[in-house]
C-alpha positions as CSV (number, residue, x, y, z in Angstrom):
1,M,-8.7,15.2,-27.0
2,P,-9.5,14.0,-23.9
3,A,-6.9,11.6,-22.4
4,K,-8.1,8.5,-23.3
5,T,-9.1,9.0,-26.9
6,L,-5.0,10.4,-26.7
7,L,-3.6,7.1,-25.1
8,S,-5.8,4.9,-27.9
9,A,-4.3,7.0,-30.6
10,L,-0.6,6.4,-29.4
11,F,-1.5,2.7,-28.5
12,L,-2.8,2.4,-32.7
13,F,-0.4,3.9,-33.5
14,L,2.5,2.4,-32.2
15,T,1.2,-0.7,-34.7
16,F,3.2,1.2,-37.6
17,H,7.0,1.5,-38.4
18,C,9.0,3.7,-39.8
19,V,12.7,3.9,-42.3
20,G,14.6,6.6,-42.7
21,Q,14.8,7.6,-46.9
22,D,18.0,6.0,-49.2
23,S,18.8,9.7,-49.6
24,T,23.6,10.8,-50.0
25,Y,22.3,14.5,-50.6
26,I,23.7,17.0,-47.6
27,Y,21.3,20.1,-47.2
28,T,24.8,22.8,-47.5
29,S,23.4,26.0,-46.6
30,A,22.3,24.3,-42.8
31,K,25.5,22.4,-42.6
32,N,27.6,25.3,-43.0
33,T,25.6,27.6,-40.4
34,Y,25.8,24.9,-38.1
35,R,28.6,23.6,-37.9
36,E,30.0,24.4,-35.4
37,T,26.8,24.1,-33.0
38,D,27.1,20.8,-34.5
39,S,30.0,19.4,-34.0
40,I,30.2,20.5,-30.4
41,A,27.1,18.3,-30.0
42,R,28.7,15.5,-31.0
43,T,31.1,15.3,-28.7
44,K,28.6,15.7,-25.6
45,V,28.1,12.1,-23.9
46,Y,24.8,10.3,-22.0
47,N,25.8,9.6,-18.6
48,G,22.1,8.8,-17.3
49,D,20.7,12.0,-16.7
50,L,18.7,13.5,-19.6
51,R,17.7,17.0,-18.1
52,L,22.0,17.4,-17.8
53,L,22.6,16.4,-20.7
54,V,20.0,18.8,-22.0
55,S,21.6,21.6,-19.9
56,E,24.9,20.6,-21.5
57,L,23.4,21.0,-25.1
58,T,21.7,24.0,-24.9
59,D,23.0,26.3,-22.4
60,S,25.6,27.8,-23.9
61,Y,22.7,29.2,-26.2
62,A,20.4,32.3,-26.4
63,D,18.4,31.4,-29.5
64,N,16.3,29.2,-29.6
65,T,17.0,27.5,-32.9
66,Y,20.5,27.1,-31.5
67,K,19.0,25.1,-28.7
68,A,16.8,23.1,-31.2
69,R,19.9,22.2,-33.8
70,A,22.0,20.8,-31.1
71,I,19.8,18.7,-29.5
72,F,18.5,17.7,-33.2
73,A,22.6,16.7,-34.1
74,W,22.8,14.9,-31.4
75,I,19.6,12.3,-31.3
76,A,21.0,12.1,-34.9
77,D,24.7,11.4,-33.6
78,N,23.4,8.8,-31.4
79,I,20.4,6.8,-31.7
80,A,20.4,4.5,-34.5
81,Y,17.0,3.1,-36.8
82,D,16.5,-0.6,-34.7
83,Y,16.0,-2.2,-37.7
84,K,15.2,-5.5,-36.7
85,A,12.3,-4.1,-35.1
86,F,11.1,-2.4,-38.3
87,N,11.3,-6.4,-39.9
88,N,10.1,-8.3,-36.7
89,H,6.9,-6.5,-36.3
90,K,8.0,-5.4,-32.9
91,H,6.8,-2.3,-31.4
92,Y,7.1,-0.7,-27.9
93,K,3.0,-1.3,-26.3
94,A,1.1,2.0,-24.8
95,P,0.1,1.5,-21.3
96,K,-3.8,0.2,-21.1
97,C,-5.8,3.5,-19.0
98,K,-8.1,1.5,-16.5
99,T,-11.0,3.5,-14.7
100,G,-9.5,5.4,-11.9
101,D,-6.4,6.4,-13.7
102,D,-5.0,9.8,-14.5
103,C,-4.3,8.8,-18.1
104,L,-2.5,12.5,-18.6
105,K,0.0,10.4,-15.8
106,V,-0.2,7.3,-17.3
107,I,1.2,8.5,-21.3
108,A,3.3,10.7,-18.9
109,D,5.3,7.7,-17.7
110,W,5.1,5.6,-20.4
111,K,6.7,8.6,-22.9
112,E,9.5,8.4,-20.4
113,D,10.3,5.1,-19.7
114,Y,9.8,4.5,-23.4
115,T,12.9,7.6,-24.6
116,D,14.9,6.1,-21.6
117,K,14.9,3.1,-23.2
118,V,15.9,4.3,-26.5
119,L,19.0,6.1,-24.8
120,R,20.0,3.1,-23.0
121,S,19.9,1.1,-26.2
122,G,20.7,3.7,-28.6
123,K,18.3,2.5,-31.0
124,S,14.4,3.1,-32.2
125,V,12.0,3.1,-35.0
126,C,10.9,6.7,-36.3
127,D,8.2,7.7,-32.7
128,G,11.2,7.0,-30.6
129,Y,13.1,9.5,-32.1
130,A,9.9,11.4,-32.5
131,W,9.6,11.4,-28.7
132,L,13.1,11.4,-27.8
133,F,13.4,15.5,-29.1
134,K,10.0,16.5,-27.8
135,R,11.4,15.1,-24.6
136,M,14.4,17.0,-24.8
137,C,13.0,20.0,-25.7
138,D,10.6,20.3,-23.4
139,Y,13.8,20.0,-21.2
140,A,15.3,23.0,-23.0
141,G,12.1,25.2,-23.0
142,L,11.0,24.8,-26.4
143,Q,7.8,24.7,-28.1
144,T,7.4,20.9,-29.9
145,D,5.1,18.4,-30.4
146,F,5.0,15.0,-32.1
147,V,3.1,14.4,-35.1
148,P,2.1,11.1,-36.4
149,G,1.5,11.2,-40.2
150,Y,2.1,9.4,-43.8
151,T,5.5,9.1,-46.4
152,K,5.6,8.3,-49.6
153,H,8.4,5.9,-50.7
154,S,7.9,5.4,-53.9
155,P,6.8,6.5,-57.0
156,D,3.9,3.9,-57.6
157,E,2.7,6.2,-54.4
158,V,1.8,9.6,-56.8
159,G,-1.8,9.7,-56.5
160,R,-2.1,8.4,-53.2
161,M,-1.3,8.9,-49.4
162,G,1.4,6.7,-48.7
163,A,1.5,4.9,-45.5
164,L,0.1,6.1,-42.1
165,D,4.0,4.5,-40.4
166,H,5.8,7.4,-39.7
167,A,6.4,10.1,-36.5
168,W,8.3,13.9,-36.8
169,N,7.7,17.3,-35.0
170,G,6.8,20.3,-34.9
171,I,8.4,23.8,-33.3
172,I,8.2,26.4,-33.1
173,L,10.6,29.2,-33.5
174,D,10.5,33.3,-34.1
175,G,7.0,32.9,-33.9
176,K,7.0,30.1,-36.6
177,Y,6.4,26.6,-37.2
178,Y,8.2,24.3,-39.0
179,Y,8.5,20.7,-39.4
180,L,12.0,18.6,-39.0
181,D,12.5,14.9,-38.9
182,V,15.3,13.4,-36.8
183,T,15.1,9.9,-38.0
184,W,15.2,10.7,-41.4
185,A,18.4,13.0,-41.0
186,S,20.0,9.9,-39.0
187,G,20.7,7.4,-42.2
188,H,19.2,4.8,-43.7
189,C,18.8,1.2,-43.9
190,P,19.3,-0.4,-47.4
191,K,17.0,-3.2,-48.2
192,D,18.1,-6.8,-49.5
193,K,16.8,-8.3,-52.4
194,K,13.1,-9.6,-50.3
195,G,12.4,-5.8,-49.2
196,K,13.9,-6.4,-45.4
197,L,16.2,-4.1,-43.5
198,K,20.0,-4.1,-43.8
199,A,21.8,-2.9,-41.4
200,F,21.2,0.9,-40.6
201,E,24.2,3.3,-42.0
202,K,24.3,6.9,-40.3
203,S,24.4,9.3,-43.0
204,F,23.3,13.3,-41.5
205,N,21.3,14.5,-43.9
206,D,20.2,17.9,-43.2
207,F,17.4,18.4,-45.6
208,Y,14.7,16.8,-43.3
209,W,16.8,20.4,-40.7
210,L,13.3,22.8,-40.5
211,T,12.9,21.1,-44.3
212,P,10.7,24.8,-46.4
213,I,6.8,22.7,-46.6
214,E,6.5,22.4,-49.9
215,K,9.1,20.1,-49.8
216,F,8.4,18.1,-46.3
217,C,5.6,18.0,-48.5
218,Q,6.4,15.8,-51.1
219,N,7.0,12.8,-48.7
220,H,5.7,13.9,-45.5
221,Y,2.4,14.5,-44.7
222,P,0.6,14.8,-40.7
223,E,-1.8,12.3,-39.5
224,D,-4.5,15.1,-38.6
225,P,-4.4,17.9,-42.2
226,K,-5.4,20.7,-38.8
227,S,-1.6,20.6,-38.2
228,P,-0.4,24.2,-38.0
229,G,2.4,22.6,-40.5
230,V,-0.1,22.5,-43.3
231,A,-2.4,25.2,-43.1
232,N,-1.3,26.4,-46.1
233,Y,-1.3,23.3,-48.0
234,S,-3.9,20.5,-48.9
235,V,-4.3,17.0,-48.9
236,E,-5.0,16.7,-52.6
237,R,-1.6,18.8,-53.1
238,Y,0.3,16.3,-51.1
239,K,-1.5,13.0,-52.3
240,N,-0.8,14.5,-56.3
241,N,2.7,15.7,-56.1
242,P,4.8,14.2,-58.4
243,Y,7.1,11.6,-57.6
244,I,11.1,13.7,-56.8
245,I,13.7,11.0,-56.3
246,N,14.3,11.7,-52.5
247,D,18.4,12.7,-53.9
248,Y,17.0,15.8,-56.2
249,L,14.4,16.7,-53.8
250,E,16.2,19.6,-53.8
251,E,17.1,20.5,-57.2
252,I,14.3,19.8,-58.7
253,E,11.0,22.5,-58.1
254,V,8.2,20.9,-60.9
255,I,6.7,24.4,-62.3
256,L,4.7,22.7,-64.6
257,P,2.1,20.8,-64.2
258,S,0.9,22.0,-61.2
259,T,-0.4,18.9,-60.2
260,G,2.0,15.0,-60.3
261,V,-1.6,13.0,-61.7
262,V,-2.4,14.8,-65.1
263,T,-5.7,13.9,-66.7
264,A,-5.2,14.5,-70.8
265,K,-6.7,13.2,-73.9
266,V,-5.1,11.2,-76.8
267,G,-3.2,13.5,-79.0
268,D,-3.0,16.4,-76.1
269,T,0.4,17.7,-75.1
270,I,1.5,18.2,-72.0
271,N,3.8,21.0,-71.1
272,F,6.4,20.5,-68.9
273,A,9.0,23.2,-66.9
274,I,11.5,22.6,-64.1
275,Q,13.6,24.1,-62.2
276,H,17.1,21.9,-61.9
277,K,19.9,23.3,-60.2
278,L,22.5,20.6,-61.0
279,G,21.3,20.7,-64.4
280,F,21.3,18.3,-67.7
281,W,22.2,17.9,-70.6
282,D,20.7,14.5,-71.4
283,L,16.5,13.6,-71.0
284,H,14.9,11.1,-71.8
285,F,11.8,9.4,-70.9
286,S,9.9,5.4,-70.3
287,T,6.3,5.2,-69.8
288,N,4.2,1.8,-69.1
289,T,3.4,2.0,-72.7
290,K,7.4,2.8,-74.2
291,H,9.4,1.1,-71.2
292,N,13.6,2.3,-72.8
293,P,16.1,2.2,-69.9
294,Y,19.1,4.1,-70.5
295,I,21.3,1.7,-72.0
296,V,25.9,2.0,-71.1
297,A,27.1,0.6,-73.7
298,N,30.2,-2.6,-73.2
299,S,29.1,-3.5,-70.3
300,K,26.4,-6.7,-69.3
301,T,25.6,-5.4,-65.9
302,V,22.4,-4.8,-64.7
303,Y,22.0,-1.3,-62.7
304,K,18.4,-1.4,-61.6
305,T,18.8,1.2,-58.7
306,L,20.0,3.7,-60.7
307,G,17.0,3.3,-63.2
308,F,19.2,1.7,-66.3
309,V,20.3,-1.3,-68.2
310,T,23.6,-1.6,-69.3
311,G,24.9,-4.2,-72.1
312,E,26.5,-4.8,-75.7
313,E,23.4,-6.6,-76.9
314,Q,20.7,-3.6,-75.7
315,R,19.4,-1.1,-78.4
316,T,21.1,2.3,-78.3
317,D,18.3,4.4,-79.5
318,Q,16.3,5.9,-76.6
319,Y,12.6,7.3,-76.4
320,S,14.3,11.5,-75.8
321,L,12.8,14.0,-75.6
322,P,14.1,18.0,-76.7
323,F,14.3,20.7,-74.0
324,K,14.8,24.6,-74.0
325,R,16.6,25.6,-71.0
326,K,16.9,29.1,-69.6
327,G,18.9,29.4,-66.6
328,D,18.1,26.7,-64.7
329,I,14.5,26.2,-65.9
330,Y,14.0,23.6,-68.5
331,S,11.1,23.1,-70.7
332,F,10.4,20.7,-72.7
333,D,6.5,18.9,-74.0
334,F,5.0,15.5,-73.6
335,V,2.7,14.0,-76.7
336,V,0.4,11.6,-75.3
337,D,-0.1,8.7,-77.8
338,N,-1.3,5.9,-76.3
339,K,-4.6,5.7,-74.6
340,N,-2.9,3.3,-71.9
341,L,-0.7,5.6,-70.7
342,R,-0.5,5.7,-66.6
343,V,2.9,7.1,-66.1
344,I,5.9,9.0,-67.3
345,E,9.3,9.2,-65.6
346,F,11.8,11.2,-66.8
347,Y,15.6,10.4,-67.0
348,M,18.1,12.9,-66.6
349,N,22.0,12.1,-67.6
350,G,20.3,8.6,-67.2
351,L,19.3,8.7,-63.6
352,L,15.8,8.8,-63.4
353,Q,14.5,11.6,-60.8
354,L,10.8,12.5,-61.6
355,V,7.9,10.4,-61.8
356,F,3.7,11.6,-63.4
357,K,0.9,9.6,-63.7
358,V,-1.6,10.3,-66.5
359,K,-5.4,10.1,-66.6
360,V,-6.5,8.8,-70.2
361,I,-10.0,10.2,-70.8
362,K,-12.3,10.2,-73.9
């Protein structure tokens, strides 16, 4: 890409913002593997010399994966999400490249200035996290990319691309290309009643470290569909994925149907099969034509964020589904009984975990 084109793309990208997912899940296997690396990385302090910090983080490791992990853990621990910048639509503007300028140098100087600002303030939106990770990996001799792209944040984005508002990184380790998202790994910002972000809550989430592509593309997809990370993962597959609530991304694998946007006729039976590592004993559904929140008796509190409401005055008969279980594979059927059916939500043990869209045809 020509330098001027690249600079224009950077400027356009930075008119967007991005925010970490609210998740309490910790990717346990990675947590155990890198426990010592993470612990050591979190003791390192930035004193104005980034090359020295990178050296302190990585020099003791021969394996590039551990070098990258130390950088990843340090950024996630030391950079907070700048929720005020997000709420106020502020962004760090890329400079204009004038005729006669060395545009590559303009870009390099801008990125260095931007990441220096992130380090001084200790906060950023997603692009600052991703540029800082790339810069530190460059100093460590690691091959990385800055990857702008789409993300999904809600069930109504099934069948859609989501917003082009985020950035993460690609990295080559042992000859393989991986994605990782240090912004979403660092924590999250709850939202108030008006949808504004509240103060950042640091909560390290290992799920977004070298995430398998089948999991990563549940809610991320690069702007450039030729990115090496998605060589075998199409735009259509990403767009039409069922929506898995973020806390259950590692736990749920959808086997059937093969898409999150199901085409059916009234009277058809849709066969579902999922792998669920945590397991469940209770399965209910809610649709746009049969809204049926899960009920807990003897309380008047409304728990919308958990996917159910409570109250003695509520009826207790529910739209439940029978299911079969073989190991951690669960299968169940849903009969399409209304031409206006558009959405099916599945609640396991009272919690919304999985959402599909339906297109009813004649």
